[in-house]
C-alpha positions in Angstrom: 205.7 -24.2 53.2 204.8 -24.2 56.8 201.1 -23.8 57.7 199.9 -20.9 59.8 196.5 -21.0 61.5 194.2 -18.2 60.3 192.8 -17.6 63.5 196.3 -17.7 65.4 197.6 -15.1 63.0 194.5 -13.0 63.4 194.5 -13.0 67.2 198.1 -12.8 67.8 198.0 -15.8 70.0 201.3 -16.9 71.3 200.3 -20.6 72.1 198.3 -23.1 70.4 197.1 -26.3 72.1 196.1 -29.8 70.9 197.9 -31.3 68.0 199.1 -27.8 66.5 202.3 -27.7 68.6 203.2 -31.4 67.5 202.9 -30.3 63.9 205.2 -27.3 64.6 207.8 -29.2 66.5 207.8 -32.0 64.1 208.0 -29.8 61.1 210.9 -27.8 62.5 212.8 -31.2 62.8 211.7 -32.2 59.3 209.6 -35.2 60.8 206.1 -36.3 60.0 203.3 -36.5 62.5 202.8 -40.3 62.8 199.9 -41.9 64.8 197.9 -45.0 65.1 194.2 -45.9 64.2 191.7 -47.6 66.5 188.5 -49.4 65.4 187.9 -51.4 68.5 186.2 -49.9 71.6 187.7 -49.5 75.0 189.7 -47.0 77.1 192.2 -49.6 78.0 193.1 -50.3 74.4 193.1 -46.6 73.6 195.4 -46.0 76.5 197.9 -48.8 75.7 198.2 -47.5 72.0 198.7 -43.8 73.2 201.5 -44.9 75.5 203.5 -46.4 72.5 205.0 -43.1 71.5 202.6 -42.0 68.8 201.9 -38.4 68.1 198.1 -39.1 67.8 195.6 -41.9 68.0 192.6 -41.8 65.8 189.3 -43.1 67.1 187.4 -44.3 64.0 183.7 -43.8 64.5 183.0 -44.2 60.8 184.0 -47.8 60.1 185.1 -48.9 63.6 183.0 -50.6 66.4 183.1 -47.5 68.5 179.9 -45.9 70.0 179.3 -42.5 71.7 180.3 -43.7 75.1 183.3 -45.6 73.9 184.3 -42.4 71.9 184.2 -40.2 75.0 186.2 -42.8 77.2 188.9 -43.2 74.4 189.4 -39.6 74.1 190.0 -39.0 77.8 192.4 -42.1 77.9 194.4 -41.0 74.9 194.9 -37.4 75.9 195.8 -38.6 79.6 199.1 -40.2 78.0 200.1 -36.9 76.4 198.9 -38.1 72.9 196.5 -36.2 70.7 193.1 -37.9 70.3 191.6 -37.5 66.9 188.1 -38.6 66.0 187.0 -39.7 62.5 183.1 -39.0 62.4 180.9 -41.0 60.2 179.6 -38.2 58.1 179.8 -34.3 58.0 176.7 -33.6 59.9 176.4 -31.0 62.6 175.1 -33.6 65.1 178.2 -35.9 64.6 180.7 -33.1 64.6 179.2 -31.5 67.7 179.3 -34.8 69.6 182.9 -35.5 68.6 184.2 -32.1 69.6 182.3 -32.2 72.8 184.6 -35.1 74.0 187.6 -32.7 73.9 189.2 -34.3 71.0 192.1 -32.4 69.5 190.7 -32.6 65.9 188.2 -34.3 63.6 188.6 -36.3 60.4 185.8 -36.1 58.2 185.2 -38.5 55.2 184.1 -38.0 51.6 184.6 -34.3 51.3 183.6 -33.5 47.7 183.4 -29.6 47.2 184.6 -26.4 48.9 181.0 -25.6 49.7 180.8 -28.9 51.8 184.0 -28.0 53.4 183.0 -24.5 54.5 179.7 -25.9 55.9 181.8 -28.4 57.8 184.0 -25.6 59.3 180.9 -23.7 60.3 179.9 -26.8 62.4 183.3 -27.0 64.0 183.7 -23.5 65.1 181.9 -21.4 67.8 180.4 -18.2 66.8 183.1 -15.3 67.1 181.7 -12.3 69.2 180.6 -9.4 67.1 183.1 -7.2 68.7 186.0 -9.5 67.7 184.6 -9.8 64.2 184.5 -6.1 63.8 188.2 -5.8 64.7 189.2 -8.7 62.3 186.7 -10.0 59.6 189.1 -12.9 58.7 188.4 -14.6 62.0 186.7 -18.0 61.1 183.2 -18.1 62.9 180.7 -20.8 63.0 177.5 -22.1 64.5 178.8 -24.8 67.0 176.8 -24.9 69.9 178.1 -23.6 73.2 177.7 -26.5 75.6 180.8 -28.6 76.0 181.4 -29.5 79.7 183.8 -32.4 79.1 186.1 -30.9 76.6 187.9 -28.3 78.6 189.4 -31.0 80.9 191.2 -32.6 78.0 192.9 -29.2 77.0 193.6 -28.3 80.7 191.3 -25.4 80.6 188.0 -24.2 82.3 185.0 -23.8 80.0 185.4 -20.1 79.5 189.0 -20.5 78.2 188.1 -23.5 76.2 185.1 -21.6 74.3 187.5 -18.7 73.8 190.4 -20.7 72.3 188.7 -23.8 70.8 188.3 -22.2 67.3 192.1 -21.9 66.8 193.0 -25.1 68.8 190.6 -27.6 67.1 192.2 -29.3 64.1 189.8 -30.0 61.1 190.9 -32.4 58.6 188.8 -33.6 55.5 189.2 -36.8 53.4 189.6 -36.8 49.7 188.4 -40.1 48.5 186.3 -39.7 45.5 186.7 -38.5 41.9 184.5 -35.5 42.8 186.6 -34.6 45.8 189.9 -35.0 43.7 188.6 -32.6 41.0 187.8 -30.0 43.6 190.7 -30.6 46.0 192.5 -27.4 45.1 189.5 -25.4 46.0 188.9 -27.5 49.2 192.3 -26.8 50.3 191.7 -23.1 50.2 188.8 -23.1 52.5 189.5 -21.1 55.7 189.4 -23.4 58.6 190.4 -26.5 57.0 193.7 -27.6 58.3 194.4 -30.7 56.4 193.5 -32.8 53.4 193.8 -36.6 54.1 193.9 -39.1 51.2 191.7 -42.2 51.6 193.4 -44.3 48.9 191.1 -47.3 48.9 187.9 -45.3 48.4 189.6 -42.9 45.9 190.9 -45.9 44.0 187.5 -47.5 43.9 185.8 -44.2 42.9 188.3 -44.0 40.0 187.2 -47.5 38.7 189.9 -49.7 40.0 190.1 -52.4 42.7 190.7 -50.7 46.0 193.4 -52.8 47.4 195.6 -52.3 44.5 196.1 -48.6 44.6 199.8 -48.8 45.3 200.4 -50.4 41.9 198.0 -48.1 39.8 199.7 -45.0 38.2 196.6 -43.1 37.8 195.8 -43.5 41.6 199.3 -42.4 42.5 199.0 -39.4 40.2 195.7 -38.5 41.9 197.5 -38.7 45.3 200.3 -36.4 44.2 197.6 -33.9 43.0 196.1 -33.8 46.5 199.6 -33.3 48.0 200.2 -30.4 45.6 196.9 -28.8 46.4 197.8 -28.8 50.1 201.3 -27.4 49.6 199.9 -24.7 47.2 197.3 -23.7 49.8 199.8 -23.8 52.9 197.7 -26.7 54.4 198.9 -30.1 55.8 198.7 -33.2 53.7 197.8 -36.5 55.2 197.9 -40.1 53.9 196.5 -43.5 55.0 199.4 -46.0 55.6 199.5 -49.6 56.9 203.2 -50.2 57.2 206.4 -48.5 58.3 207.6 -48.7 54.6 204.7 -46.8 53.4 205.0 -44.1 56.2 208.6 -43.7 55.0 207.6 -43.5 51.3 204.9 -40.9 51.8 207.1 -38.8 54.1 209.7 -38.6 51.5 207.1 -37.7 49.0 206.1 -34.7 51.1 203.2 -35.8 53.4 203.0 -34.4 56.9 200.7 -36.8 58.7 200.3 -40.7 58.5 198.9 -43.4 60.6 201.1 -46.4 61.1 198.5 -49.2 60.6 195.5 -49.8 62.9 194.6 -52.1 65.7 192.5 -54.6 63.7 195.4 -55.1 61.3 197.9 -55.4 64.1 196.0 -58.1 65.9 195.3 -60.0 62.6 198.9 -59.8 61.4 200.4 -60.9 64.6 198.2 -63.9 65.0 198.6 -65.0 61.4 202.3 -64.8 61.7 202.5 -66.8 65.0 200.0 -69.3 63.8 202.1 -69.9 60.8 205.1 -70.8 63.0 203.1 -73.7 64.7 201.4 -74.9 61.5 203.2 -78.2 61.8 201.4 -79.2 65.0 198.0 -78.0 64.1 
């Protein structure tokens, strides 16, 4: 089932910006949206990763070493390469969501989403208020309480401020992570929340929440069944499904399973793996 933006359908918009066209193009070609994950700060690193041909680069402000300034510079560097910048915020608070979206990122990923009510509140933080006149014509338009003061964001979308504010609600991508037993038990209802575009499985935290060792989730049938349940919830609600991956083999496996959006590893992992492999080659002289 292909996903249709609620806001796009309601406004009759002929064009979406940000990462939405990438999803549409890749789904038409039966390909997933594949990106990378950065935990280290710096526009130069973000730019280099974005040049590699990924559909998106996620800037991890939850577990990464990335502060507010580095977040802003990374988003601009990624977008300048024709790649979609996605920010993972540390928590679903109005302050963090506002700061992230004001960079002009194409979307946000929000960790530990546990209930539909939490998801609806998050959506309100991510969407500008819809003018009363428009709401009167179409009550299905998703409205929120996002503050109108985003001078840096329009440039990332190639817009002026007026056009950005008028179109941001439909162009901004909102993804929530299912990574707890509570979130798993409510995933079907979370997926139905208007304004939520994708559910993304955090397998390590989900595995840990289920009482298992986080790093062993690939080999635990109960966790794999839980992942399949989240995928089914997304398909049933007509939403995208995302999955955290650390290798090409995992991306291929999850694509075959039906997932739409995956990361191919992350910067920290790549640096560690390369150095470990090369050091092993010279072990005899060390």
